[in-house]
N, C-alpha and C positions, 0 to 999 in steps of 0.2 A: 727652434733651435737646431743648429746643425753640429755635426759631430766634430768638426774643427773648432767651432766656438768652444764648444764644451770642453775639449782637450785643452783649449789654450786658458780657460778660466781655471781648471783643475791645477795645471801648471804654475800659473801665474799666483795663485793662492799658496803654493809650496814656496815658491822663488822670492816673493817680496814679504817684507814686512807688511802685515795688513792691519792698521789700526781698527779698533773697534768704537762705536758700533758699525756694523756694515749696512750701508742701506742700498738696496737694489732697485733700479728705476726701470720699469717694464718688466715686473715679475710675472705677470699674468701669461702663462704658457699658451701656445696654439692649440687647437681642438686635436684631441689624440695624442699630445704630448705632455699630458700632465704630469707625469711621473718623471719622465726622461728630461724634460727641459727646466725643472726647479734647480736652480744654482745653490740653494741653501745648504746641501749636504757637502758642496766644495768648501765651505767655511764653518764646518761641523763644530769646532771649538771656538767660534767667536758668536757674539752677540749680533743677531741678524734680523732685518726688518725687511720684508718685502712690499713694495710701494707700486701702484699702477694708476693708470687715469680710470680703469673701469674695474668692479669688483669680480674677482673670480678665485681660482685655485691659487695658493703661494700668495695672495695679496693679503697683507696684514693691515695696510692703510693706502686710502686712496689719496693720491697725489698728483697735482698739475706740474709737470715738468718745468714749465716756463715759470712758475711761481710756487715753490715748494712749500713756503709757510714753515720753515725750520729757521732756526736761530743761526747767526752767524758763528761759524767755527764750532759747530756742536756736533758734528759728523766724523767718524774717523776715516771710512772709506766709502766711495761710490762705485757702483757696477751698473753698467748700461751696457748688456752684450745683446746684439740684435735689435736693438731697440731705436738708435737715433735716425733711421730711415722712417720711421713712424711718427717723428716728431715734427710740428711745424716750423719751430726756430731752433736748429741744432745749437748755433752760435750763444743764444741765450740759456739754452739747456746746460750747456759747459759753463757758462757765467755763473749760473745758480750752483752748479756743482762746486764750482771753485769757492763761492760764497760761503758755503756751509760746512766746508771741510775745515778741521782743525789744521795748525799749522804743519803738523805731521803727516797730513793725508793723503791717501793715494786715491786715485781713480783708474779704473779699467773700462775700457769701452771696445766695442767691436761692431762692424756693419759690413754692409754689401757694396760692390760694384757693379760686377758682371753678373747679375741674378735677375730672375724674373720678377714682375710686380706680384706682391703677395700683401693684399689688404688685411691688416690685423689691427684694428679695422680701417686704418689708412696707410698708404704707401706713398711718401712724397719723394725721397733723395736716393742718391747713388754717391759715393764717396771715393774719390782718389787717395792715396797715401798722403799726398800734399794738402787735401783737404782735412785729414786728421791733424797733421801738424799745425795747420792753421787754427783748428777747433782748439787745439790745446796751447796755443799761444800765452793765456794766462798763467800758465804752469811753468817755471823757470826750468825744470827738469823732465824730460818725456823722451820716451821711445816709441816709433812707429814701425810695425811691420806689415807684410801683405804676403798672399799665397797666389801662385798662378802666374799667368804670363805677366811678365813686367809692364807690358803696354795696355793691358787689360785685365789686372787680377780681380779675382771672384771674391776675395775676402781683405778686408782692411782690420788690423787689431793694434791696439795701442795702450800703454801705461805712462802714468805721469804722476809726479809728486807735487806737493805745494811748497814743501821747504827746499830753499836753496842754501843751507848750510853745508860747508864743505864735507863734513862727516856723511851728512844724508846723501849728497850727491854721490859720493863713493859707494855707499851702500845700495844705492839705487841702480849705479852703473854695473856693480857686481851681480845684484839679482837680475838686471836685464840680460847679461851676459851668460849667466847660468840658465836663464831660460831658453836663450838661443842653443846653448851647448847640448841641452837635456832634450831638445825637441825630438819626438819619436820619428826615426826615419821613414817609418811606414805611414806616418799619421795621413788621416785623410784630407785631402785638399793639397798635399805636398809640402816642401820646405818652408820655414819660416824665415822671410826673407826681409832684412832691416831695410827701411826707407831711408835715403839721403837724396837731396835734389842734385841730380847730375845733368850734365849738357854732352851732346854727342861730340865726340873727338874722332872717331872714325866710324864709317857706315858702309858695309859691304853686304846689300840686302840681295834677296834672290827673287825674281818676279814669279817663277813659276814653282819652284821648290821640287822639279822633278829630278834634276841632276845631284847625284849625292856620290861620296865615295863609299868604299866598301866598309861594311857593318863593323862597329868596333868590339871584335871577338878577341879572345885571350891571345895575347902576342901581337895584336895591331895597334899602332899608334899612329896619331895624325898630329902634327906639329905645324903651327903657323906662327910665322914671325912678322912684327910689325914695329913702327917707330910711334912712340905716343907723341902727339903733338902738344900736349898741355900737362899741367901738374896735377896732382890728386886724383889720379888714376884710381876708380874705386869699383869699376864693376865691367864684367865683359858677357854680353849677351851672345847666344848661338842658336841655330836652329838645326834639328834633326830631321831625319825620315825614319819612322818606325814600323812602316810597313802595314799600317791601320791595326796593330794588335797591342796588349798590354806586354811591355818588357819586363820581364822579372831579371834585371842585371845591375851592375853598378857601373856609372860613368865617374871616371877619375879626372878632375880638371887640376892641371897645375899652371902657374905662371912662373917662369924663370927669368932672371936677368941675362940677357943674351951675351953680355960682355963677360960676366964672371959665372956665369952657370947656377948662381946662387937661386934657391927656391924663395920666391916672394910670397905666394899665397898657394892654397891647396884647397879643395873642396871635393866631397864625393857626393853623388847624388843617385837617388834610386830611380830607375829606367823607368819605372812604372809612372812616375811623375812627369814624364816627358811626353808632351802632345806634339803629334805630326805637323811639322811647318810652324809652329809657334815658339816665339823667345823662350828661352831657358837661360835664367841669371846665374851666372857664377860672380858672386859678391865677396869682396875682401876689403880689410882695413884700408883706407886711402894711402896712396903713396905720395908724399908730400912733394918729391922732385922727380916726377916721373917725365917732364917735358924735354924731348928730344933723345930719350934713352930707348934701346932695342929691347924687345921683351920677345919670348916665347911661349906660345900658348901650347900645352901639351895635353891631348885627350886620349884617353886608354880606358881599358875594361879588363879586370881581371877574372870575370866570370861570364863575360858575353859568349854567346854561342847561338847556332842557328835556330831560329824562331824564338830568340830571346836577347836581342842586342838593337843598337840604335845605330844610324850612319849619319856624320855631317854632311849637311847639305852645301852644295858648292855655289859661291856666290856668281852671279851674271854680270858683275862689274869688274873692271880691270884693277889689278892690284899695284899698290904704290912700288917705289923703287926698292923700298926696305923689306918688302913682303915676299916670304917665301913659303911655299907648302911643301911638307916632305911628309910621306907616309910609309912607314915601316922601314926607315933608312933611303927611301927613293924619292927624288925631287919630282914635283908635278907642276904643270902650268897652273897659274889661276890660284884662286885661294877660297877658302870656307866663308860661308856667310855668317859674318859676326860683326857686332858694335861694341866699340870702346867707349867708355862714359867716364868723364871725369866729374868731380864735385864742382858746384857752382863757386865761382870766386867769393872769397869772403866766409863761407860756410866752413865751420869747424867744430863738428859735434864731438861730444865726449866719447873716447874710444871705450866702448862697453867691454869688449872682448879682452882688451889688456888688463882691464881692471878685474876681470873675472878672477874669483879666489881670494881677494885681498881681504874681504872682510865677509862675515857672517851674520847678516843683519837679524835681529832678533825684536819681537813686539815688547815695548815698555809700558806696563799699567802701573797706575798710581791711583791713590783715593781720589785727586782731582779729576782724572779721566773717568773713574767709574760715577763720580758726582755728576759730571758733564753727561755722561751716558743716561743716567738716570732723568736728567733736567730734558734731554732730548725725548726720552721716550713718552715723558709727560706732556711735552709740547706736541709730540705727534698724536697721543691720546686726546689732547684737547682740540687739535685740528680736525681730528676723525669726527670727534664728537660734534665740533660745529657742523662738519659735513653731512654727518647723519641727522642732525637736526634739520638741516635745510631740506634733505631728503624727505623726512618724517613730516616737515610741514608742508611740502609739496603733495605728498600722499593725502594729507589731511584734507587740504584743498580739494583735491580731486574727489575724494570719498565725498565731502559736502556736496560737490556740484552733483555727484552720482545720485545721492540721495535725495536732492532737490528734484532731479528728472525723474525719480521713482515715485515720489509724491504726486507730481504733476500727472505721470501716466495712470497712478492710481485714482486720481479724482475724475480724469478723463473716463476711466473704466466704469467707476461708480455711476457718473452722468449717463453713460451709454446703457448700464445696467438697468437703471430707474426709467429712462426713455423705452426700453424694450417691455419692462413690466407693464407699464402703462398701456403699450400696444396690445399686449396680452388680455389685460382686463377688457380693453373695447372689443376685442375678438370675442371673447366670452360673453359678455353682454350681448353683443349681437346674434351670438348663436342661441342663447337663451331666449331672446326676442322672438326670433326665428322659430323655435320651437313651439312657444306659446300662440303662434298665429294659428287662424282658421285655416288657411291654405294648408299648412304643413300637417294639422290634424287630419284633414280631407284626404291628403295624399297618402298617410300611413294607413287609414282605414280602408282606401280602394286597394293598396297593395296587399293587405292581408286577406280581403275578400277574394282578390285574383288567386292567390296562394291555396285557398280553401277549394276552390273550383277545378283547379288545375294543380295538384299537389307535386306532379313531376316535373313542371316547367321550372327551368332554372337551376335544375341539379346538374 
């Protein structure tokens, strides 16, 4: 369990309405994380069941993710954090999660993309944000986020609900927006970035990344103008030079309409999350009618200083007719390294940020829900009993086979001991016969006579 995944779980448990009971799939912690990795405390006021394919700490019931053995619509929420990469068939796992959830059910998932192999005990998959969006297609309402480089994020996270009712959609959207808005600035792994399928509209790459503008210190501004060739402009990626150090500063990104000067979007990013020469995303609500309009991207930092600042990297490609670069009021040739991206045509996700604060979702509990929870617990107990009976039967068979092998070994040992006893009897009989023979008696008398004649010999 990684720090950023734990943070997401804690915040999601607070932001969303989490119906009970909560079933965690993959609750067995890695060795050495027995206390830290347990997610039960994140849902302290909820009825919680920890399930895993293998027994261990925090595991209340043994479950096969591909065939949970739980009745349809009997679970309130499903949690699978840092689990899906270890599952043989993630699509089937999410279909099973959808099947067992109640109509108001919630699912929280998280996994890795850019991460080393870690067998626990198996490691099969790596997920892009688009892959999570695909896995959650059975759910009518969903939100997918990622952290890190937009082209190679290290972590993918998501929440989805089963209900498509209008009120439920509004509540979910408000919760997702609240989760984004309250995400800690200094959280491990960087900002929480919302996934939306985008297409390249403008790409000004840098092959070397060596050429860069002055650092974004206090009072320095970098302004890049461009004309968007398509509608639904939703993201601008940029690259910075960091000097190979962690930069404890803030970078302010603004997008303004060039014709009117109106502020279209704004975002502040902590410099410590910017990696040298890696794309850094500036994500905002899609601009539906952006095609043909001129925009100005403004970069600044109010606390950047020597040893704690970043510098925009210059592009090695020619700029377009509508593009100009201005640094602290002076125009420069060329332009910065950036990518303008627009939503795929026909994609219209709910605007979670616009819905933020419209509602305060709360969990609703009634007798029917509690009765369903009790039935679920009985069913899980029955399933677990059946699994334990199978294990006990296997152990009993193994013990019987072991007892049979021990009996056979004991019989062989008894037979061998009897054979040795017979051999000893034959040897004793031979020795007795030898001692009673004339030759043995004559030899004994001769030895005694020689000792009397020469008592010092042989001493």
